[in-house]
C-alpha positions as CSV (number, residue, x, y, z in Angstrom):
1,X,217.3,114.2,52.8
2,X,217.5,112.1,56.0
3,X,216.3,108.5,56.3
4,X,213.0,109.4,58.0
5,X,212.1,111.7,55.1
6,X,213.0,109.1,52.6
7,X,210.7,106.6,54.4
8,X,207.8,109.0,54.5
9,X,208.2,109.9,50.8
10,X,207.8,106.2,49.9
11,X,204.7,105.7,52.0
12,X,201.3,106.8,50.8
13,X,199.7,109.7,52.8
14,X,195.9,110.0,52.6
15,X,195.0,113.7,52.9
16,X,191.3,114.0,53.9
17,X,189.2,117.0,53.5
18,X,185.5,117.3,54.7
19,X,183.9,120.1,52.8
20,X,180.5,121.8,52.9
21,X,179.7,125.0,51.0
22,X,183.4,125.7,50.6
23,X,183.5,127.0,47.1
24,X,184.9,130.4,48.2
25,X,188.2,128.8,49.4
26,X,188.5,125.1,48.4
27,X,190.8,125.9,45.5
28,X,193.2,127.7,47.8
29,X,193.1,124.5,50.0
30,X,193.6,122.0,47.2
31,X,196.4,123.6,45.3
32,X,199.0,123.6,48.1
33,X,198.0,120.0,49.1
34,X,198.7,118.9,45.5
35,X,201.9,120.8,45.4
36,X,203.5,119.2,48.5
37,X,207.2,118.4,48.2
38,X,206.1,114.8,49.2
39,X,204.0,113.8,46.2
40,X,203.0,110.2,47.3
41,X,199.6,111.3,48.4
42,X,196.0,110.6,47.7
43,X,193.5,113.4,48.3
44,X,190.0,112.5,49.5
45,X,187.4,115.2,49.6
46,X,184.0,114.4,51.1
47,X,181.4,116.9,50.0
48,X,179.0,116.9,52.9
49,X,175.9,118.2,51.3
50,X,177.1,121.4,49.7
51,X,174.5,123.6,47.9
52,X,177.2,125.7,46.2
53,X,179.8,124.7,43.6
54,X,182.2,122.9,45.9
55,X,181.7,119.5,44.2
56,X,182.2,120.9,40.8
57,X,185.4,122.6,41.8
58,X,186.8,119.4,43.4
59,X,185.6,117.4,40.4
60,X,187.6,119.6,38.1
61,X,190.7,118.9,40.2
62,X,189.9,115.2,40.0
63,X,189.7,115.3,36.2
64,X,193.2,116.8,36.1
65,X,194.9,114.8,38.9
66,X,194.2,111.1,39.5
67,X,195.3,111.5,43.2
68,X,192.0,113.4,43.9
69,X,188.8,111.6,44.8
70,X,185.4,113.1,45.6
71,X,182.7,111.5,47.7
72,X,179.1,112.6,48.0
73,X,177.4,111.1,51.1
74,X,174.2,112.6,52.5
75,X,174.8,115.6,54.7
76,X,175.7,114.0,58.1
77,X,178.2,116.5,59.5
78,X,182.0,117.0,59.6
79,X,182.8,114.0,61.9
80,X,180.9,111.5,59.7
81,X,182.5,113.0,56.5
82,X,186.0,112.8,58.0
83,X,185.3,109.2,59.1
84,X,184.1,108.3,55.6
85,X,187.3,109.6,54.1
86,X,189.4,107.6,56.6
87,X,187.4,104.5,55.7
88,X,188.0,105.0,52.0
89,X,191.7,105.9,52.4
90,X,194.5,103.6,51.3
91,X,197.4,105.4,52.8
92,X,199.6,104.3,55.7
93,X,199.3,107.8,57.2
94,X,196.2,110.1,57.5
95,X,196.6,113.8,57.2
96,X,193.4,115.7,58.0
97,X,192.9,119.3,56.8
98,X,189.8,121.5,56.9
99,X,188.4,122.9,53.7
100,X,189.4,126.4,54.6
101,X,193.0,125.7,55.6
102,X,196.1,126.3,53.6
103,X,199.3,124.2,53.9
104,X,202.8,125.3,53.3
105,X,204.6,123.3,50.5
106,X,206.5,121.2,53.0
107,X,203.7,120.4,55.4
108,X,204.0,116.7,54.7
């Protein structure tokens, strides 16, 4: 591993996911994020007013993995949801991902 990879692995990366009615694909998004080769991450999901089971699915991940946090603001749109996640993040780096995207294991 080179020096830049070592440095990145030591710094916290905040992965932010705005989600609204994403229960059909949120599991497929969360699993590869949590399986990254770089494990020093926090995962912030902002449920932007879902009327499906998105929040319950994310909450089940949060119960199993302390790196996962779920926020429930009022429905205000993807930009507001993303900004809230950035505001709540603690990482030195921000890695945005959409609720329907899938990362490769070495994305970070």
